[in-house]
N, CA, C and O atoms as a GROMACS GRO file, in nm:
protein
  316
    1MET      N    1  -1.719   1.493   0.964
    1MET     CA    2  -1.722   1.493   0.819
    1MET      C    3  -1.585   1.534   0.767
    1MET      O    4  -1.523   1.626   0.819
    2LEU      N    5  -1.539   1.466   0.667
    2LEU     CA    6  -1.410   1.499   0.605
    2LEU      C    7  -1.424   1.617   0.512
    2LEU      O    8  -1.529   1.639   0.451
    3LYS      N    9  -1.316   1.694   0.502
    3LYS     CA   10  -1.316   1.807   0.409
    3LYS      C   11  -1.181   1.812   0.338
    3LYS      O   12  -1.084   1.753   0.387
    4PRO      N   13  -1.172   1.880   0.226
    4PRO     CA   14  -1.044   1.888   0.154
    4PRO      C   15  -0.932   1.935   0.248
    4PRO      O   16  -0.949   2.030   0.325
    5GLY      N   17  -0.821   1.868   0.239
    5GLY     CA   18  -0.706   1.903   0.321
    5GLY      C   19  -0.692   1.819   0.446
    5GLY      O   20  -0.587   1.819   0.509
    6ASP      N   21  -0.800   1.745   0.484
    6ASP     CA   22  -0.790   1.656   0.600
    6ASP      C   23  -0.689   1.546   0.570
    6ASP      O   24  -0.673   1.505   0.455
    7VAL      N   25  -0.623   1.498   0.673
    7VAL     CA   26  -0.524   1.392   0.660
    7VAL      C   27  -0.572   1.272   0.741
    7VAL      O   28  -0.604   1.284   0.860
    8LEU      N   29  -0.577   1.156   0.675
    8LEU     CA   30  -0.612   1.031   0.743
    8LEU      C   31  -0.486   0.948   0.755
    8LEU      O   32  -0.407   0.940   0.660
    9LYS      N   33  -0.464   0.886   0.871
    9LYS     CA   34  -0.342   0.809   0.892
    9LYS      C   35  -0.374   0.670   0.945
    9LYS      O   36  -0.471   0.649   1.017
   10LYS      N   37  -0.290   0.578   0.908
   10LYS     CA   38  -0.297   0.440   0.959
   10LYS      C   39  -0.155   0.387   0.960
   10LYS      O   40  -0.085   0.398   0.859
   11THR      N   41  -0.112   0.330   1.071
   11THR     CA   42   0.020   0.271   1.079
   11THR      C   43   0.008   0.122   1.056
   11THR      O   44  -0.074   0.054   1.119
   12ARG      N   45   0.090   0.070   0.967
   12ARG     CA   46   0.092  -0.074   0.938
   12ARG      C   47   0.233  -0.109   0.896
   12ARG      O   48   0.288  -0.048   0.804
   13VAL      N   49   0.293  -0.206   0.962
   13VAL     CA   50   0.426  -0.252   0.925
   13VAL      C   51   0.408  -0.375   0.836
   13VAL      O   52   0.352  -0.476   0.879
   14PHE      N   53   0.456  -0.366   0.713
   14PHE     CA   54   0.450  -0.480   0.621
   14PHE      C   55   0.577  -0.562   0.640
   14PHE      O   56   0.687  -0.508   0.640
   15THR      N   57   0.560  -0.690   0.655
   15THR     CA   58   0.675  -0.779   0.674
   15THR      C   59   0.730  -0.823   0.538
   15THR      O   60   0.666  -0.805   0.434
   16GLU      N   61   0.849  -0.880   0.540
   16GLU     CA   62   0.906  -0.937   0.417
   16GLU      C   63   0.812  -1.043   0.360
   16GLU      O   64   0.796  -1.054   0.239
   17GLU      N   65   0.751  -1.120   0.449
   17GLU     CA   66   0.657  -1.225   0.404
   17GLU      C   67   0.534  -1.163   0.338
   17GLU      O   68   0.486  -1.217   0.237
   18ASP      N   69   0.482  -1.052   0.391
   18ASP     CA   70   0.369  -0.983   0.328
   18ASP      C   71   0.405  -0.946   0.184
   18ASP      O   72   0.328  -0.972   0.091
   19VAL      N   73   0.523  -0.887   0.167
   19VAL     CA   74   0.567  -0.840   0.035
   19VAL      C   75   0.592  -0.960  -0.057
   19VAL      O   76   0.555  -0.956  -0.174
   20LEU      N   77   0.654  -1.064  -0.006
   20LEU     CA   78   0.678  -1.183  -0.087
   20LEU      C   79   0.547  -1.245  -0.134
   20LEU      O   80   0.534  -1.280  -0.252
   21GLN      N   81   0.451  -1.260  -0.045
   21GLN     CA   82   0.323  -1.319  -0.082
   21GLN      C   83   0.249  -1.230  -0.182
   21GLN      O   84   0.188  -1.281  -0.276
   22TYR      N   85   0.254  -1.098  -0.162
   22TYR     CA   86   0.190  -1.008  -0.258
   22TYR      C   87   0.259  -1.017  -0.394
   22TYR      O   88   0.192  -1.014  -0.497
   23SER      N   89   0.391  -1.028  -0.395
   23SER     CA   90   0.465  -1.044  -0.521
   23SER      C   91   0.415  -1.166  -0.598
   23SER      O   92   0.399  -1.162  -0.720
   24LYS      N   93   0.392  -1.275  -0.526
   24LYS     CA   94   0.344  -1.397  -0.590
   24LYS      C   95   0.203  -1.380  -0.645
   24LYS      O   96   0.176  -1.416  -0.760
   25VAL      N   97   0.116  -1.326  -0.565
   25VAL     CA   98  -0.024  -1.310  -0.606
   25VAL      C   99  -0.037  -1.212  -0.722
   25VAL      O  100  -0.115  -1.235  -0.815
   26SER      N  101   0.039  -1.104  -0.717
   26SER     CA  102   0.029  -1.001  -0.820
   26SER      C  103   0.117  -1.030  -0.942
   26SER      O  104   0.107  -0.964  -1.045
   27ARG      N  105   0.202  -1.131  -0.928
   27ARG     CA  106   0.299  -1.166  -1.033
   27ARG      C  107   0.392  -1.049  -1.066
   27ARG      O  108   0.438  -1.033  -1.179
   28ASP      N  109   0.419  -0.969  -0.965
   28ASP     CA  110   0.513  -0.858  -0.979
   28ASP      C  111   0.646  -0.903  -0.919
   28ASP      O  112   0.666  -0.897  -0.798
   29SER      N  113   0.736  -0.948  -1.006
   29SER     CA  114   0.863  -1.002  -0.958
   29SER      C  115   0.977  -0.899  -0.964
   29SER      O  116   1.094  -0.937  -0.964
   30ASN      N  117   0.943  -0.771  -0.970
   30ASN     CA  118   1.044  -0.667  -0.972
   30ASN      C  119   1.132  -0.681  -0.848
   30ASN      O  120   1.081  -0.678  -0.736
   31PRO      N  121   1.264  -0.698  -0.866
   31PRO     CA  122   1.353  -0.718  -0.750
   31PRO      C  123   1.356  -0.600  -0.653
   31PRO      O  124   1.403  -0.616  -0.540
   32LEU      N  125   1.308  -0.483  -0.693
   32LEU     CA  126   1.304  -0.370  -0.600
   32LEU      C  127   1.215  -0.400  -0.479
   32LEU      O  128   1.229  -0.338  -0.374
   33HIS      N  129   1.124  -0.497  -0.495
   33HIS     CA  130   1.034  -0.532  -0.386
   33HIS      C  131   1.089  -0.641  -0.295
   33HIS      O  132   1.046  -0.654  -0.180
   34THR      N  133   1.184  -0.719  -0.344
   34THR     CA  134   1.228  -0.836  -0.267
   34THR      C  135   1.379  -0.847  -0.246
   34THR      O  136   1.424  -0.930  -0.167
   35ASP      N  137   1.456  -0.767  -0.316
   35ASP     CA  138   1.603  -0.779  -0.311
   35ASP      C  139   1.663  -0.650  -0.256
   35ASP      O  140   1.660  -0.546  -0.320
   36SER      N  141   1.719  -0.661  -0.135
   36SER     CA  142   1.778  -0.543  -0.069
   36SER      C  143   1.887  -0.478  -0.153
   36SER      O  144   1.893  -0.355  -0.164
   37ASP      N  145   1.974  -0.559  -0.212
   37ASP     CA  146   2.083  -0.504  -0.293
   37ASP      C  147   2.030  -0.430  -0.415
   37ASP      O  148   2.077  -0.321  -0.447
   38ALA      N  149   1.933  -0.487  -0.482
   38ALA     CA  150   1.875  -0.421  -0.599
   38ALA      C  151   1.814  -0.286  -0.561
   38ALA      O  152   1.830  -0.188  -0.633
   39ALA      N  153   1.745  -0.282  -0.450
   39ALA     CA  154   1.683  -0.157  -0.405
   39ALA      C  155   1.790  -0.054  -0.367
   39ALA      O  156   1.779   0.064  -0.403
   40ARG      N  157   1.893  -0.097  -0.296
   40ARG     CA  158   2.000  -0.004  -0.256
   40ARG      C  159   2.077   0.047  -0.377
   40ARG      O  160   2.121   0.162  -0.379
   41ASN      N  161   2.094  -0.038  -0.478
   41ASN     CA  162   2.169   0.003  -0.598
   41ASN      C  163   2.103   0.116  -0.675
   41ASN      O  164   2.169   0.184  -0.754
   42VAL      N  165   1.975   0.138  -0.653
   42VAL     CA  166   1.907   0.249  -0.721
   42VAL      C  167   1.869   0.360  -0.623
   42VAL      O  168   1.789   0.447  -0.657
   43GLY      N  169   1.926   0.356  -0.501
   43GLY     CA  170   1.913   0.468  -0.409
   43GLY      C  171   1.813   0.454  -0.296
   43GLY      O  172   1.793   0.548  -0.220
   44PHE      N  173   1.750   0.337  -0.282
   44PHE     CA  174   1.657   0.318  -0.171
   44PHE      C  175   1.730   0.253  -0.054
   44PHE      O  176   1.836   0.192  -0.071
   45GLU      N  177   1.674   0.266   0.065
   45GLU     CA  178   1.736   0.207   0.184
   45GLU      C  179   1.716   0.057   0.190
   45GLU      O  180   1.794  -0.015   0.253
   46GLY      N  181   1.614   0.010   0.124
   46GLY     CA  182   1.583  -0.133   0.123
   46GLY      C  183   1.468  -0.158   0.029
   46GLY      O  184   1.423  -0.067  -0.041
   47PRO      N  185   1.418  -0.281   0.026
   47PRO     CA  186   1.309  -0.316  -0.064
   47PRO      C  187   1.185  -0.227  -0.043
   47PRO      O  188   1.158  -0.182   0.068
   48LEU      N  189   1.113  -0.206  -0.150
   48LEU     CA  190   0.993  -0.122  -0.148
   48LEU      C  191   0.868  -0.208  -0.138
   48LEU      O  192   0.858  -0.313  -0.202
   49VAL      N  193   0.776  -0.164  -0.057
   49VAL     CA  194   0.644  -0.230  -0.052
   49VAL      C  195   0.567  -0.189  -0.177
   49VAL      O  196   0.569  -0.072  -0.216
   50HIS      N  197   0.499  -0.284  -0.238
   50HIS     CA  198   0.419  -0.255  -0.357
   50HIS      C  199   0.317  -0.146  -0.326
   50HIS      O  200   0.253  -0.147  -0.221
   51GLY      N  201   0.304  -0.052  -0.418
   51GLY     CA  202   0.208   0.057  -0.399
   51GLY      C  203   0.066   0.008  -0.379
   51GLY      O  204  -0.008   0.061  -0.296
   52MET      N  205   0.027  -0.094  -0.455
   52MET     CA  206  -0.110  -0.144  -0.441
   52MET      C  207  -0.130  -0.221  -0.311
   52MET      O  208  -0.242  -0.230  -0.262
   53LEU      N  209  -0.024  -0.278  -0.255
   53LEU     CA  210  -0.036  -0.342  -0.124
   53LEU      C  211  -0.065  -0.236  -0.019
   53LEU      O  212  -0.150  -0.255   0.068
   54VAL      N  213   0.006  -0.125  -0.026
   54VAL     CA  214  -0.020  -0.012   0.065
   54VAL      C  215  -0.162   0.041   0.041
   54VAL      O  216  -0.236   0.068   0.136
   55ALA      N  217  -0.199   0.055  -0.086
   55ALA     CA  218  -0.331   0.109  -0.120
   55ALA      C  219  -0.444   0.019  -0.072
   55ALA      O  220  -0.558   0.064  -0.057
   56SER      N  221  -0.414  -0.108  -0.046
   56SER     CA  222  -0.519  -0.198   0.003
   56SER      C  223  -0.571  -0.153   0.140
   56SER      O  224  -0.678  -0.197   0.183
   57LEU      N  225  -0.497  -0.068   0.209
   57LEU     CA  226  -0.542  -0.014   0.338
   57LEU      C  227  -0.642   0.100   0.322
   57LEU      O  228  -0.718   0.128   0.415
   58PHE      N  229  -0.644   0.164   0.206
   58PHE     CA  230  -0.724   0.285   0.189
   58PHE      C  231  -0.873   0.267   0.216
   58PHE      O  232  -0.931   0.351   0.285
   59PRO      N  233  -0.937   0.162   0.166
   59PRO     CA  234  -1.081   0.150   0.194
   59PRO      C  235  -1.111   0.146   0.344
   59PRO      O  236  -1.207   0.208   0.390
   60HIS      N  237  -1.029   0.075   0.421
   60HIS     CA  238  -1.050   0.070   0.566
   60HIS      C  239  -1.030   0.208   0.629
   60HIS      O  240  -1.109   0.252   0.712
   61ILE      N  241  -0.923   0.276   0.588
   61ILE     CA  242  -0.894   0.409   0.644
   61ILE      C  243  -1.007   0.505   0.613
   61ILE      O  244  -1.054   0.578   0.701
   62ILE      N  245  -1.051   0.507   0.489
   62ILE     CA  246  -1.156   0.600   0.447
   62ILE      C  247  -1.288   0.565   0.514
   62ILE      O  248  -1.356   0.652   0.568
   63SER      N  249  -1.325   0.436   0.511
   63SER     CA  250  -1.456   0.398   0.564
   63SER      C  251  -1.465   0.414   0.716
   63SER      O  252  -1.575   0.424   0.770
   64SER      N  253  -1.352   0.418   0.784
   64SER     CA  254  -1.356   0.435   0.929
   64SER      C  255  -1.403   0.575   0.969
   64SER      O  256  -1.427   0.601   1.087
   65HIS      N  257  -1.416   0.665   0.872
   65HIS     CA  258  -1.462   0.801   0.899
   65HIS      C  259  -1.604   0.826   0.851
   65HIS      O  260  -1.650   0.940   0.848
   66PHE      N  261  -1.674   0.720   0.813
   66PHE     CA  262  -1.811   0.733   0.764
   66PHE      C  263  -1.900   0.632   0.836
   66PHE      O  264  -1.851   0.546   0.909
   67VAL      N  265  -2.029   0.644   0.814
   67VAL     CA  266  -2.123   0.551   0.876
   67VAL      C  267  -2.100   0.410   0.826
   67VAL      O  268  -2.043   0.391   0.718
   68SER      N  269  -2.142   0.312   0.901
   68SER     CA  270  -2.110   0.173   0.871
   68SER      C  271  -2.176   0.118   0.746
   68SER      O  272  -2.131   0.016   0.694
   69ASN      N  273  -2.280   0.181   0.694
   69ASN     CA  274  -2.346   0.127   0.575
   69ASN      C  275  -2.295   0.191   0.445
   69ASN      O  276  -2.361   0.183   0.342
   70MET      N  277  -2.179   0.254   0.451
   70MET     CA  278  -2.122   0.316   0.332
   70MET      C  279  -2.074   0.210   0.234
   70MET      O  280  -2.018   0.108   0.276
   71LEU      N  281  -2.095   0.232   0.107
   71LEU     CA  282  -2.047   0.142   0.003
   71LEU      C  283  -1.950   0.219  -0.086
   71LEU      O  284  -1.986   0.320  -0.147
   72MET      N  285  -1.827   0.171  -0.093
   72MET     CA  286  -1.726   0.234  -0.178
   72MET      C  287  -1.727   0.161  -0.311
   72MET      O  288  -1.701   0.041  -0.316
   73LEU      N  289  -1.758   0.232  -0.419
   73LEU     CA  290  -1.770   0.169  -0.549
   73LEU      C  291  -1.639   0.160  -0.623
   73LEU      O  292  -1.616   0.063  -0.695
   74SER      N  293  -1.551   0.258  -0.607
   74SER     CA  294  -1.425   0.251  -0.679
   74SER      C  295  -1.322   0.346  -0.617
   74SER      O  296  -1.356   0.443  -0.549
   75LEU      N  297  -1.197   0.314  -0.644
   75LEU     CA  298  -1.084   0.401  -0.610
   75LEU      C  299  -0.994   0.404  -0.733
   75LEU      O  300  -0.981   0.303  -0.802
   76LYS      N  301  -0.933   0.517  -0.761
   76LYS     CA  302  -0.840   0.527  -0.874
   76LYS      C  303  -0.705   0.571  -0.820
   76LYS      O  304  -0.695   0.658  -0.734
   77PHE      N  305  -0.601   0.508  -0.873
   77PHE     CA  306  -0.465   0.537  -0.829
   77PHE      C  307  -0.376   0.568  -0.948
   77PHE      O  308  -0.394   0.514  -1.057
   78LYS      N  309  -0.279   0.656  -0.926
   78LYS     CA  310  -0.174   0.682  -1.024
   78LYS      C  311  -0.041   0.662  -0.953
   78LYS      O  312  -0.018   0.715  -0.845
   79PHE      N  313   0.046   0.584  -1.015
   79PHE     CA  314   0.180   0.561  -0.960
   79PHE      C  315   0.282   0.610  -1.058
   79PHE      O  316   0.402   0.600  -1.032
   0.00000   0.00000   0.00000
């Protein structure tokens, strides 16, 4: 059973193609996600993966710690 303070982890490497396809589907054309120079110009090492693309892993991570018939009704995020 999970309790406050527990940490759940999942390793996933997102490719440039993953980010490009998500940019198209989400219509988020912010160059910070697809342009290395734009990302470096504001202090990042390279393009950023969309927060919601990363968050798409959360239901799997969370549900892997519960019984198989669990139904997740909603998740709320703040960025």
